[in-house]
Steps between C-alpha positions, in 0.01 A plus 500: 500500500450512120165403350494196293330433167322175391739239361758250617812510699683321785427465868819479722447339843769605729588221763547616848845340520653741254525235222442544129131602423264256342362617169142425409308589173258779570201639321417869598137608519510887564197620309147484627406266214788258566446510879130415455583215275782359708503115508132455397446228248859345534572146581861564605740780583847529356704651767310791681254781426558840662187715555607862562356693661287257701409453866289184483386233252215242448496166338141520370493349145842340531554137414805434713612567867763775516779623730454868580782727641423850616789753455549838646633786320858400546414149360528331838263208542242567760312169482457194288178303469379214288147565372271246341258621221200689609636690784546868598832595636511748793661842420836563646545858619855542402472299175581686187565202261389138483684198354303197390636162412391135467410350848824376675745692270583772748598250770725340235666822437542582878283800473358591843416796719800732537661397170610762253439485125610702196316552173692534173258591213590315188 
């Protein structure tokens, strides 16, 4: 798996039925500074934010609730949780990357445990 750089790209969510993947705008936070900043101070999220590498997240200092998806090294979703502000997420042992999006967005995209995603840096 290649290492990503901070920037923008696309997240492709592959449906389990073999249909066409759904494309979502993606911000990539791969540096320590970008991962630490994350979604702090934002009132909304355009698409999703990928934190890599990351095994857990917190929502201290956030203004909005977020959906959090934990991904393994093959970009398979391990778990999806909605976290309100001021919470500490439990670390996932197999998690290597974390996706964050506005609360409810991942359900709308059909993203759930077992789904596969692809990252295309922009």
